[in-house]
All heavy atoms as an XYZ file, in Angstrom:
861
protein
N      -0.203     -0.912    -14.184
C      -0.197     -2.249    -13.591
C      -0.704     -3.270    -14.577
O      -1.146     -2.986    -15.677
N      -0.611     -4.468    -14.141
C      -1.094     -5.599    -14.941
C      -2.567     -5.877    -14.588
O      -2.907     -5.990    -13.441
C      -0.238     -6.854    -14.628
C       1.192     -6.695    -15.034
C       2.143     -6.458    -14.074
C       1.587     -6.765    -16.360
C       3.470     -6.319    -14.406
C       2.936     -6.635    -16.709
C       3.868     -6.421    -15.735
N      -3.371     -6.003    -15.606
C      -4.789     -6.225    -15.375
C      -5.066     -7.626    -14.824
O      -6.040     -7.813    -14.126
C      -5.582     -5.994    -16.650
N      -4.220     -8.570    -15.099
C      -4.453     -9.957    -14.685
C      -3.433    -10.391    -13.611
O      -3.287    -11.587    -13.404
C      -4.367    -10.875    -15.874
O      -3.103    -10.762    -16.500
C      -5.465    -10.560    -16.886
N      -2.733     -9.481    -12.991
C      -1.722     -9.872    -11.982
C      -0.337     -9.939    -12.601
O      -0.127     -9.578    -13.744
N       0.575    -10.401    -11.804
C       1.964    -10.541    -12.287
C       2.836     -9.449    -11.713
O       2.401     -8.623    -10.911
N       4.075     -9.430    -12.130
C       5.009     -8.398    -11.686
C       5.971     -8.101    -12.801
O       6.204     -8.911    -13.711
C       5.750     -8.815    -10.434
C       6.626    -10.070    -10.478
C       8.092     -9.680    -10.782
C       6.595    -10.821     -9.164
N       6.518     -6.929    -12.771
C       7.517     -6.494    -13.723
C       8.893     -6.676    -13.079
O       9.262     -5.917    -12.182
C       7.273     -5.019    -14.106
C       8.287     -4.545    -15.130
O       9.018     -5.336    -15.733
N       8.295     -3.250    -15.379
N       9.561     -7.717    -13.462
C      10.831     -8.067    -12.841
C      11.967     -7.708    -13.726
O      12.021     -8.131    -14.914
C      10.851     -9.560    -12.489
C      12.078     -9.992    -11.786
C      12.257     -9.708    -10.462
C      13.079    -10.689    -12.471
C      13.423    -10.118     -9.831
C      14.210    -11.084    -11.818
C      14.377    -10.792    -10.484
N      12.900     -6.946    -13.238
C      14.035     -6.523    -14.039
C      15.279     -6.595    -13.167
O      15.267     -6.104    -12.045
C      13.802     -5.119    -14.568
C      14.887     -4.713    -15.601
O      15.595     -5.565    -16.098
O      14.980     -3.495    -15.846
N      16.332     -7.203    -13.625
C      17.562     -7.289    -12.874
C      18.691     -7.049    -13.863
O      18.810     -7.704    -14.877
C      17.646     -8.667    -12.232
S      19.029     -8.834    -11.092
N      19.599     -6.126    -13.498
C      20.712     -5.774    -14.357
C      22.012     -6.062    -13.648
O      22.106     -5.994    -12.417
C      20.662     -4.300    -14.746
C      19.412     -3.927    -15.547
C      19.392     -2.397    -15.763
C      18.239     -1.972    -16.645
N      16.949     -2.315    -16.081
N      23.037     -6.289    -14.443
C      24.393     -6.432    -13.875
C      24.850     -5.057    -13.437
O      24.654     -4.042    -14.132
C      25.348     -6.982    -14.955
C      26.756     -7.027    -14.413
C      24.893     -8.412    -15.366
N      25.415     -4.966    -12.254
C      25.880     -3.685    -11.724
C      27.350     -3.764    -11.310
O      27.930     -4.846    -11.240
C      25.090     -3.308    -10.487
C      23.587     -3.158    -10.750
C      22.845     -2.921     -9.465
N      22.976     -4.118     -8.612
C      22.670     -4.143     -7.340
N      22.300     -3.073     -6.720
N      22.785     -5.240     -6.629
N      27.886     -2.621    -11.077
C      29.258     -2.478    -10.622
C      30.225     -3.349    -11.399
O      30.201     -3.336    -12.646
C      29.337     -2.756     -9.095
C      28.500     -1.779     -8.272
C      28.544     -2.122     -6.797
N      27.783     -3.304     -6.434
C      26.476     -3.332     -6.186
N      25.792     -2.253     -6.263
N      25.884     -4.443     -5.836
N      31.028     -4.134    -10.722
C      32.008     -4.998    -11.399
C      31.493     -6.398    -11.611
O      32.268     -7.330    -11.841
C      33.323     -5.056    -10.602
C      34.128     -3.778    -10.689
C      33.610     -2.645     -9.792
O      33.218     -2.950     -8.675
O      33.640     -1.548    -10.250
N      30.178     -6.580    -11.509
C      29.585     -7.914    -11.767
C      29.439     -8.075    -13.265
O      28.523     -7.610    -13.890
C      28.212     -7.980    -11.088
O      28.348     -7.814     -9.702
N      30.377     -8.770    -13.869
C      30.421     -8.807    -15.314
C      30.272    -10.260    -15.877
O      30.192    -10.467    -17.084
C      31.756     -8.216    -15.878
C      31.773     -6.744    -15.569
C      32.969     -8.935    -15.305
N      30.236    -11.281    -15.022
C      30.126    -12.648    -15.507
C      28.662    -13.048    -15.572
O      27.821    -12.542    -14.788
C      30.878    -13.571    -14.568
C      32.377    -13.272    -14.541
C      33.110    -14.154    -13.517
O      32.502    -15.049    -12.931
O      34.320    -13.904    -13.328
N      28.305    -13.957    -16.453
C      26.931    -14.429    -16.535
C      26.365    -14.926    -15.176
O      25.204    -14.772    -14.865
C      26.979    -15.543    -17.581
C      28.142    -15.200    -18.407
C      29.143    -14.557    -17.505
N      27.241    -15.587    -14.403
C      26.840    -16.071    -13.089
C      26.362    -14.906    -12.199
O      25.429    -15.085    -11.397
C      28.013    -16.795    -12.399
C      27.628    -17.338    -11.056
C      28.814    -17.978    -10.321
O      29.983    -17.812    -10.781
O      28.575    -18.608     -9.289
N      26.972    -13.734    -12.353
C      26.556    -12.567    -11.548
C      25.079    -12.226    -11.813
O      24.337    -11.940    -10.894
C      27.463    -11.367    -11.816
C      28.901    -11.609    -11.429
O      29.136    -12.341    -10.486
O      29.787    -11.034    -12.080
N      24.713    -12.202    -13.085
C      23.340    -11.916    -13.470
C      22.412    -12.953    -12.895
O      21.304    -12.645    -12.366
C      23.227    -11.786    -14.997
C      21.851    -11.390    -15.495
C      21.462     -9.963    -14.977
C      21.882    -11.338    -17.031
N      22.820    -14.219    -13.013
C      22.002    -15.321    -12.501
C      21.805    -15.181    -10.979
O      20.699    -15.257    -10.493
C      22.734    -16.631    -12.852
C      22.024    -17.894    -12.439
C      20.854    -18.276    -13.061
C      22.519    -18.674    -11.412
C      20.202    -19.444    -12.716
C      21.850    -19.823    -11.042
C      20.680    -20.199    -11.671
N      22.877    -14.914    -10.268
C      22.780    -14.772     -8.820
C      21.960    -13.497     -8.449
O      21.230    -13.524     -7.438
C      24.204    -14.644     -8.201
C      25.014    -15.949     -8.257
C      26.448    -15.646     -7.794
C      24.363    -17.022     -7.401
N      22.080    -12.463     -9.231
C      21.259    -11.262     -9.011
C      19.787    -11.582     -9.104
O      18.989    -11.096     -8.291
N      19.387    -12.392    -10.077
C      17.973    -12.766    -10.237
C      17.519    -13.612     -9.048
O      16.433    -13.468     -8.538
C      17.770    -13.505    -11.551
C      17.603    -12.598    -12.696
N      18.632    -12.016    -13.372
C      16.479    -12.170    -13.355
C      18.214    -11.259    -14.383
N      16.869    -11.318    -14.379
N      18.355    -14.541     -8.662
C      17.994    -15.411     -7.533
C      17.805    -14.586     -6.252
O      16.785    -14.728     -5.564
C      19.090    -16.485     -7.260
C      19.112    -17.497     -8.420
C      18.857    -17.219     -5.938
C      20.265    -18.442     -8.376
N      18.729    -13.656     -6.000
C      18.612    -12.821     -4.803
C      17.372    -11.933     -4.866
O      16.666    -11.783     -3.847
N      17.097    -11.374     -5.997
C      15.928    -10.511     -6.153
C      14.611    -11.295     -5.939
O      13.686    -10.852     -5.291
C      15.940     -9.800     -7.526
N      14.557    -12.497     -6.521
C      13.328    -13.311     -6.339
C      13.203    -13.728     -4.882
O      12.106    -13.872     -4.363
C      13.347    -14.543     -7.282
C      13.109    -14.137     -8.720
S      11.641    -13.115     -9.037
C      10.332    -14.205     -8.609
N      14.327    -13.994     -4.215
C      14.259    -14.312     -2.773
C      13.645    -13.159     -2.015
O      12.839    -13.326     -1.088
C      15.645    -14.599     -2.228
C      16.109    -16.015     -2.568
O      15.324    -16.825     -3.050
O      17.331    -16.278     -2.356
N      13.977    -11.931     -2.409
C      13.414    -10.730     -1.716
C      11.907    -10.611     -1.997
O      11.144    -10.307     -1.095
C      14.115     -9.465     -2.228
S      15.788     -9.278     -1.601
N      11.484    -10.909     -3.244
C      10.056    -10.886     -3.537
C       9.336    -11.939     -2.702
O       8.238    -11.721     -2.117
C       9.773    -11.203     -5.032
C       9.818    -10.006     -5.897
C      10.834     -9.876     -6.883
C       8.894     -8.989     -5.810
C      10.868     -8.793     -7.742
C       8.910     -7.898     -6.652
C       9.927     -7.795     -7.625
O       9.946     -6.711     -8.419
N       9.902    -13.130     -2.601
C       9.286    -14.211     -1.832
C       9.175    -13.838     -0.367
O       8.115    -14.082      0.256
C      10.067    -15.505     -2.021
N      10.240    -13.325      0.178
C      10.191    -12.898      1.592
C       9.142    -11.830      1.806
O       8.382    -11.855      2.795
C      11.582    -12.399      2.018
C      11.704    -11.904      3.471
C      11.349    -13.029      4.447
C      13.079    -11.365      3.707
N       9.088    -10.856      0.921
C       8.108     -9.771      1.019
C       6.683    -10.332      1.007
O       5.789     -9.902      1.757
N       6.420    -11.318      0.116
C       5.118    -11.917     -0.001
C       4.754    -12.650      1.323
O       3.635    -12.556      1.804
C       5.076    -12.914     -1.170
C       3.767    -13.612     -1.401
C       2.642    -12.605     -1.659
C       3.877    -14.566     -2.583
N       5.724    -13.368      1.886
C       5.448    -14.057      3.173
C       5.160    -13.087      4.254
O       4.254    -13.304      5.062
C       6.640    -14.977      3.525
C       6.740    -16.210      2.668
C       7.708    -17.251      3.223
N       9.034    -16.775      3.438
C      10.046    -16.853      2.565
N       9.851    -17.402      1.378
N      11.249    -16.399      2.823
N       5.914    -11.985      4.311
C       5.665    -10.963      5.334
C       4.330    -10.298      5.165
O       3.584    -10.063      6.120
C       6.797     -9.922      5.337
C       8.209    -10.461      5.609
C       8.374    -10.898      7.023
C       9.819    -11.274      7.270
N      10.105    -11.481      8.679
N       3.964     -9.997      3.937
C       2.658     -9.382      3.656
C       1.536    -10.312      4.016
O       0.506     -9.886      4.575
C       2.577     -8.979      2.185
N       1.690    -11.625      3.755
C       0.634    -12.596      4.092
C       0.462    -12.616      5.615
O      -0.664    -12.687      6.097
C       1.005    -13.947      3.535
N       1.559    -12.618      6.335
C       1.434    -12.636      7.817
C       0.767    -11.361      8.345
O      -0.095    -11.471      9.215
C       2.836    -12.765      8.409
C       2.856    -12.891      9.913
C       4.233    -13.201     10.443
C       4.332    -13.099     11.932
N       3.841    -14.209     12.704
N       1.082    -10.238      7.745
C       0.432     -8.985      8.167
C      -1.066     -9.080      7.884
O      -1.866     -8.679      8.746
C       0.993     -7.792      7.388
C       2.386     -7.401      7.818
S       3.125     -6.154      6.767
C       2.107     -4.770      7.084
N      -1.425     -9.625      6.734
C      -2.856     -9.746      6.408
C      -3.557    -10.757      7.322
O      -4.675    -10.487      7.794
C      -3.028    -10.171      4.935
C      -4.446    -10.222      4.505
C      -4.617    -10.418      3.054
C      -6.109    -10.396      2.724
N      -6.407    -10.469      1.305
N      -2.911    -11.861      7.597
C      -3.485    -12.885      8.492
C      -3.780    -12.315      9.878
O      -4.809    -12.619     10.479
C      -2.560    -14.092      8.626
C      -2.511    -14.961      7.405
C      -1.388    -15.971      7.479
O      -0.757    -16.135      8.564
O      -1.132    -16.624      6.459
N      -2.882    -11.500     10.395
C      -3.031    -10.982     11.737
C      -4.039     -9.834     11.767
O      -4.562     -9.484     12.847
C      -1.708    -10.566     12.331
C      -0.813    -11.749     12.630
C       0.372    -11.441     13.496
O       0.431    -10.364     14.108
O       1.261    -12.301     13.520
N      -4.351     -9.230     10.632
C      -5.374     -8.196     10.552
C      -5.095     -6.876     11.231
O      -5.987     -6.027     11.382
N      -3.870     -6.664     11.624
C      -3.509     -5.404     12.322
C      -3.719     -4.205     11.427
O      -4.356     -3.234     11.805
C      -2.039     -5.445     12.832
C      -1.659     -4.114     13.449
C      -1.856     -6.580     13.854
N      -3.173     -4.260     10.245
C      -3.310     -3.121      9.335
C      -4.745     -2.914      8.907
O      -5.187     -1.769      8.739
C      -2.438     -3.287      8.092
C      -0.941     -3.074      8.323
C      -0.179     -3.271      7.039
C      -0.655     -1.679      8.882
N      -5.538     -3.983      8.770
C      -6.936     -3.849      8.364
C      -7.677     -3.039      9.400
O      -8.424     -2.092      9.050
C      -7.579     -5.168      8.209
C      -9.015     -5.107      7.747
C      -9.578     -6.434      7.323
C     -11.015     -6.363      6.926
N     -11.326     -5.550      5.826
N      -7.492     -3.330     10.673
C      -8.177     -2.554     11.742
C      -7.700     -1.125     11.756
O      -8.484     -0.195     11.973
C      -8.034     -3.231     13.090
O      -6.686     -3.260     13.492
N      -6.392     -0.922     11.553
C      -5.880      0.459     11.526
C      -6.450      1.242     10.357
O      -6.801      2.424     10.507
C      -4.334      0.414     11.456
C      -3.638     -0.089     12.726
S      -1.878     -0.316     12.540
C      -1.292      1.324     12.217
N      -6.499      0.612      9.163
C      -7.055      1.269      8.007
C      -8.534      1.549      8.146
O      -9.049      2.604      7.721
C      -6.779      0.461      6.732
C      -5.330      0.445      6.281
C      -5.120     -0.604      5.217
C      -4.904      1.816      5.776
N      -9.283      0.625      8.749
C     -10.713      0.836      8.987
C     -10.943      2.030      9.817
O     -11.775      2.862      9.550
C     -11.310     -0.423      9.642
O     -11.156     -1.548      8.774
C     -12.772     -0.244      9.962
N     -10.143      2.153     10.877
C     -10.251      3.321     11.775
C      -9.838      4.604     11.043
O     -10.529      5.624     11.146
C      -9.375      3.139     13.022
C      -9.474      4.285     13.995
C      -8.599      4.059     15.229
O      -8.328      2.896     15.600
O      -8.218      5.078     15.820
N      -8.780      4.545     10.297
C      -8.280      5.749      9.602
C      -9.282      6.261      8.608
O      -9.419      7.469      8.410
C      -6.972      5.391      8.894
C      -6.328      6.560      8.188
C      -4.963      6.197      7.655
N      -4.369      7.308      6.969
C      -3.129      7.329      6.508
N      -2.331      6.318      6.776
N      -2.640      8.386      5.887
N      -9.963      5.369      7.907
C     -10.898      5.800      6.838
C     -12.345      5.561      7.214
O     -13.203      5.315      6.355
C     -10.535      5.051      5.535
C      -9.173      5.439      5.044
C      -8.084      4.575      5.139
C      -8.957      6.693      4.465
C      -6.819      4.954      4.702
C      -7.678      7.055      4.022
C      -6.603      6.198      4.145
O      -5.389      6.556      3.725
N     -12.665      5.640      8.490
C     -14.001      5.391      8.999
C     -15.060      6.230      8.309
O     -16.141      5.766      8.009
C     -14.060      5.607     10.511
C     -15.363      5.223     11.206
C     -15.619      3.739     11.017
C     -15.258      5.529     12.699
N     -14.750      7.487      8.029
C     -15.739      8.406      7.464
C     -16.149      7.946      6.035
O     -17.246      8.277      5.584
C     -15.211      9.825      7.378
O     -14.086      9.909      6.490
N     -15.327      7.147      5.373
C     -15.692      6.655      4.070
C     -16.907      5.694      4.121
O     -17.645      5.581      3.186
C     -14.532      5.967      3.367
C     -13.512      6.977      2.887
C     -12.495      7.478      3.612
C     -13.455      7.528      1.598
N     -11.770      8.386      2.862
C     -12.338      8.416      1.610
C     -14.178      7.428      0.425
C     -11.975      9.193      0.539
C     -13.814      8.171     -0.638
C     -12.720      9.043     -0.611
N     -17.067      5.022      5.254
C     -18.160      4.118      5.378
C     -19.335      4.686      6.164
O     -20.444      4.221      6.073
C     -17.725      2.824      6.068
O     -17.212      3.076      7.319
N     -19.123      5.785      6.898
C     -20.204      6.372      7.700
C     -20.796      7.602      7.021
O     -21.924      7.988      7.390
C     -19.663      6.812      9.087
O     -18.600      7.740      8.955
C     -19.164      5.574      9.886
N     -20.118      8.200      6.090
C     -20.634      9.389      5.383
C     -21.207      8.970      4.022
O     -20.557      8.244      3.284
C     -19.538     10.378      5.175
C     -20.019     11.703      4.661
O     -20.387     11.736      3.467
O     -20.042     12.682      5.424
N     -22.436      9.394      3.694
C     -23.042      8.992      2.404
C     -22.153      9.318      1.175
O     -22.061      8.545      0.240
C     -24.333      9.735      2.363
C     -24.669     10.056      3.797
C     -23.329     10.205      4.448
N     -21.493     10.465      1.205
C     -20.661     10.846      0.058
C     -19.462      9.913     -0.048
O     -19.100      9.527     -1.165
C     -20.190     12.294      0.183
C     -19.290     12.765     -0.990
C     -20.103     12.719     -2.296
C     -18.762     14.153     -0.741
N     -18.853      9.523      1.071
C     -17.751      8.587      1.011
C     -18.123      7.283      0.362
O     -17.357      6.746     -0.455
N     -19.313      6.776      0.692
C     -19.760      5.534      0.077
C     -19.984      5.728     -1.431
O     -19.636      4.857     -2.227
C     -21.062      5.093      0.725
N     -20.502      6.858     -1.835
C     -20.709      7.129     -3.276
C     -19.376      7.230     -3.981
O     -19.220      6.759     -5.140
C     -21.492      8.425     -3.466
C     -22.979      8.318     -3.206
C     -23.708      9.605     -3.470
C     -23.886      9.796     -4.966
N     -24.720     10.936     -5.276
N     -18.400      7.855     -3.363
C     -17.042      7.974     -3.972
C     -16.447      6.555     -4.174
O     -15.920      6.264     -5.242
C     -16.112      8.859     -3.112
C     -16.623     10.314     -3.178
C     -14.680      8.758     -3.634
C     -15.926     11.264     -2.221
N     -16.568      5.741     -3.141
C     -15.985      4.386     -3.219
C     -16.641      3.586     -4.333
O     -15.983      2.735     -4.958
C     -16.139      3.656     -1.891
C     -15.085      4.052     -0.884
C     -15.051      3.102      0.299
O     -16.079      2.827      0.902
O     -13.922      2.646      0.589
N     -17.912      3.780     -4.568
C     -18.626      3.067     -5.635
C     -18.443      3.724     -7.017
O     -18.894      3.202     -8.007
C     -20.111      3.058     -5.312
C     -20.465      2.191     -4.110
C     -21.969      2.296     -3.836
C     -22.306      1.681     -2.512
N     -23.739      1.870     -2.166
N     -17.746      4.869     -7.081
C     -17.518      5.571     -8.316
C     -18.777      6.276     -8.806
O     -18.914      6.583     -9.971
N     -19.667      6.642     -7.900
C     -20.945      7.250     -8.238
C     -20.991      8.739     -7.962
O     -21.992      9.352     -8.275
C     -22.091      6.534     -7.536
C     -22.218      5.079     -7.887
C     -23.219      4.351     -6.992
O     -23.702      4.894     -6.016
O     -23.473      3.148     -7.331
N     -19.979      9.299     -7.337
C     -20.024     10.728     -6.984
C     -19.393     11.585     -8.083
O     -18.410     11.173     -8.677
C     -19.275     10.954     -5.656
N     -19.984     12.705     -8.324
C     -19.445     13.631     -9.333
C     -18.466     14.585     -8.691
O     -18.515     14.773     -7.461
C     -20.551     14.408     -9.977
O     -21.130     15.336     -9.065
N     -17.620     15.193     -9.483
C     -16.696     16.175     -8.969
C     -17.480     17.349     -8.372
O     -17.119     17.901     -7.302
C     -15.773     16.647    -10.068
C     -14.678     17.639     -9.669
C     -13.827     17.083     -8.543
C     -13.834     18.028    -10.858
N     -18.567     17.737     -8.990
C     -19.389     18.840     -8.522
C     -19.975     18.525     -7.105
O     -19.981     19.406     -6.255
C     -20.546     19.133     -9.481
C     -20.094     19.729    -10.783
C     -19.467     18.720    -11.758
O     -19.736     17.472    -11.586
O     -18.729     19.111    -12.654
N     -20.384     17.291     -6.893
C     -20.885     16.895     -5.551
C     -19.766     17.032     -4.522
O     -19.997     17.508     -3.410
C     -21.294     15.441     -5.576
C     -22.730     15.168     -6.005
C     -23.036     13.711     -5.911
O     -22.604     12.957     -6.778
O     -23.692     13.314     -4.926
N     -18.576     16.613     -4.883
C     -17.461     16.716     -3.963
C     -17.146     18.162     -3.630
O     -16.833     18.505     -2.465
C     -16.234     15.989     -4.535
S     -16.467     14.193     -4.695
N     -17.176     19.000     -4.628
C     -16.912     20.448     -4.434
C     -17.939     21.015     -3.473
O     -17.585     21.743     -2.500
C     -16.889     21.196     -5.766
C     -16.909     22.719     -5.557
C     -15.709     20.770     -6.607
N     -19.214     20.765     -3.723
C     -20.276     21.278     -2.854
C     -20.151     20.766     -1.447
O     -20.338     21.518     -0.454
C     -21.655     20.956     -3.416
C     -21.980     21.735     -4.678
C     -21.810     23.251     -4.509
O     -22.329     23.804     -3.475
O     -21.210     23.871     -5.379
N     -19.803     19.513     -1.305
C     -19.588     18.919      0.022
C     -18.504     19.646      0.779
O     -18.631     20.001      1.942
C     -19.294     17.416     -0.100
C     -19.082     16.713      1.184
C     -20.155     16.191      1.910
C     -17.806     16.555      1.714
C     -19.953     15.537      3.099
C     -17.605     15.893      2.910
C     -18.694     15.409      3.615
O     -18.491     14.752      4.796
N     -17.356     19.814      0.104
C     -16.204     20.489      0.692
C     -16.564     21.909      1.123
O     -16.201     22.373      2.162
C     -15.031     20.511     -0.264
N     -17.291     22.613      0.257
C     -17.711     23.976      0.578
C     -18.612     23.989      1.803
O     -18.505     24.889      2.680
C     -18.420     24.633     -0.601
C     -17.517     25.051     -1.717
C     -18.321     25.675     -2.862
C     -17.446     26.076     -4.001
N     -18.252     26.633     -5.127
N     -19.526     23.020      1.921
C     -20.490     23.050      3.017
C     -19.795     22.659      4.364
O     -20.264     23.085      5.416
C     -21.585     22.035      2.765
O     -21.142     20.703      2.878
N     -18.708     21.922      4.256
C     -18.019     21.505      5.538
C     -16.987     22.504      6.015
O     -16.589     22.470      7.154
C     -17.332     20.141      5.303
C     -18.268     18.985      5.064
C     -19.068     18.697      6.296
C     -19.963     17.522      6.105
N     -20.755     17.218      7.258
N     -16.526     23.368      5.127
C     -15.501     24.335      5.535
C     -14.112     23.715      5.640
O     -13.923     22.600      5.158
N     -13.231     24.405      6.242
C     -11.828     23.954      6.373
C     -11.786     22.677      7.242
O     -12.314     22.641      8.335
C     -10.997     25.046      7.004
C      -9.498     24.855      6.959
C      -8.962     24.859      5.521
O      -9.526     25.552      4.651
O      -7.945     24.142      5.307
N     -11.159     21.640      6.748
C     -11.131     20.386      7.540
C     -10.244     20.531      8.765
O      -9.225     21.265      8.737
C     -10.576     19.341      6.565
C      -9.830     20.118      5.575
C     -10.493     21.484      5.457
N     -10.570     19.810      9.764
C      -9.753     19.730     10.987
C      -8.538     18.893     10.674
O      -8.642     17.823     10.045
C     -10.538     19.102     12.130
C      -9.811     19.027     13.425
C     -10.656     18.315     14.507
O     -11.563     17.543     14.167
N     -10.363     18.578     15.736
N      -7.359     19.310     11.136
C      -6.140     18.525     10.929
C      -6.144     17.348     11.887
O      -6.210     17.509     13.088
C      -4.905     19.394     11.145
C      -4.690     20.399     10.041
C      -3.356     21.112     10.211
C      -3.187     22.103      9.086
N      -1.913     22.778      9.164
N      -6.064     16.165     11.257
C      -6.002     14.943     12.058
C      -4.828     14.144     11.569
O      -4.627     14.000     10.351
C      -7.302     14.137     11.844
C      -8.518     14.927     12.292
C      -7.270     12.795     12.575
C      -9.862     14.296     11.970
N      -4.071     13.606     12.502
C      -2.894     12.824     12.117
C      -3.245     11.602     11.309
O      -4.207     10.910     11.589
C      -2.150     12.387     13.398
O      -1.078     11.512     13.056
N      -2.448     11.355     10.272
C      -2.588     10.149      9.470
C      -1.902      8.956     10.109
O      -1.943      7.875      9.606
N      -1.181      9.210     11.198
C      -0.505      8.144     11.944
C       0.554      7.419     11.107
O       0.728      6.203     11.235
C      -1.470      7.144     12.543
C      -2.526      7.752     13.439
C      -1.958      8.227     14.710
C      -3.093      8.726     15.648
N      -2.574      9.455     16.754
N       1.181      8.103     10.196
C       2.162      7.516      9.293
C       3.247      6.771     10.042
O       3.627      5.670      9.662
C       2.748      8.600      8.377
C       3.757      8.061      7.363
C       3.109      7.188      6.294
O       1.939      7.403      5.983
N       3.824      6.226      5.784
N       3.766      7.404     11.117
C       4.848      6.760     11.853
C       4.386      5.445     12.504
O       5.137      4.462     12.525
C       5.362      7.729     12.943
C       6.217      8.834     12.376
C       5.436      9.897     11.637
O       4.212     10.016     11.849
O       6.033     10.599     10.835
N       3.143      5.419     12.953
C       2.581      4.178     13.541
C       2.485      3.084     12.493
O       2.868      1.938     12.705
C       1.229      4.443     14.160
C       0.509      3.246     14.764
C       1.342      2.611     15.860
C      -0.860      3.629     15.289
N       1.960      3.425     11.278
C       1.878      2.448     10.221
C       3.259      1.913      9.841
O       3.421      0.709      9.642
C       1.221      3.097      8.981
C      -0.296      3.102      9.035
C      -0.969      4.095      9.704
C      -1.025      2.097      8.407
C      -2.358      4.099      9.756
C      -2.424      2.100      8.423
C      -3.093      3.126      9.102
N       4.229      2.808      9.771
C       5.576      2.348      9.399
C       6.185      1.483     10.504
O       6.851      0.515     10.237
C       6.445      3.558      9.130
C       6.123      4.263      7.839
C       6.971      5.460      7.558
O       8.028      5.650      8.184
O       6.600      6.229      6.644
N       5.898      1.820     11.771
C       6.394      1.028     12.891
C       5.817     -0.389     12.859
O       6.511     -1.361     13.040
C       6.069      1.689     14.207
C       6.642      1.007     15.438
S       6.170      1.829     16.961
C       4.459      1.336     17.060
N       4.525     -0.454     12.603
C       3.862     -1.782     12.535
C       4.437     -2.587     11.328
O       4.782     -3.758     11.482
C       2.326     -1.631     12.411
C       1.644     -2.936     12.060
C       1.773     -1.067     13.693
N       4.557     -1.963     10.203
C       5.134     -2.649      9.027
C       6.550     -3.118      9.361
O       6.886     -4.265      9.069
C       5.169     -1.688      7.832
C       5.721     -2.371      6.603
C       6.448     -1.443      5.620
N       7.476     -0.701      6.270
C       7.845      0.533      5.884
N       7.199      1.138      4.933
N       8.840      1.159      6.484
N       7.344     -2.280      9.965
C       8.739     -2.649     10.298
C       8.794     -3.776     11.295
O       9.700     -4.615     11.216
C       9.499     -1.426     10.809
C       9.804     -0.448      9.671
O       9.753     -0.796      8.504
N      10.129      0.739     10.029
N       7.819     -3.834     12.181
C       7.791     -4.958     13.120
C       7.640     -6.260     12.422
O       8.268     -7.255     12.752
C       6.659     -4.748     14.160
C       6.720     -5.783     15.289
C       5.551     -5.674     16.243
N       4.424     -6.372     15.608
C       3.159     -5.975     15.687
N       2.856     -4.865     16.290
N       2.213     -6.649     15.081
N       6.815     -6.277     11.401
C       6.626     -7.502     10.604
C       7.810     -7.795      9.728
O       8.214     -8.979      9.586
C       5.345     -7.404      9.739
C       4.093     -7.661     10.492
C       3.433     -6.621     11.064
C       3.606     -8.925     10.572
C       2.245     -6.830     11.768
C       2.419     -9.190     11.292
C       1.742     -8.128     11.891
N       8.410     -6.752      9.153
C       9.545     -6.969      8.267
C      10.790     -7.391      8.997
O      11.532     -8.272      8.520
C       9.850     -5.700      7.454
C       8.831     -5.298      6.403
C       9.228     -3.967      5.742
C       8.656     -6.387      5.370
N      11.084     -6.753     10.141
C      12.359     -6.971     10.797
C      12.267     -7.622     12.153
O      13.268     -7.927     12.749
C      13.081     -5.614     10.929
C      13.184     -4.874      9.630
C      12.478     -3.666      9.433
C      13.892     -5.370      8.574
C      12.553     -2.985      8.225
C      13.993     -4.695      7.346
C      13.306     -3.542      7.201
O      13.359     -2.841      6.002
N      11.045     -7.809     12.676
C      10.876     -8.349     14.027
C      10.889     -9.843     14.079
O      10.972    -10.554     13.166
């Protein structure tokens, strides 16, 4: 990624689009898609729906001391190994992927 922001934008002539105008129109259409995506992402952020879902999904990262150390970059691999050994096999919990996609799609297409 870019350390200071920005995007890697690339648009190529495809199929039978062989005139310079085709490339120009391709760039316009692609930038329109970026702009629409940015507006949709901003609306999702403003409404805070995903933030609350992510907070719930990763609650243990803020309630468990090791999770906090990992987030700060202070945990060693050895600590993580010992923690995993002490906890045993993790319980299978749904990541709610379908729910996240449904919420995203509501903002994109709703």
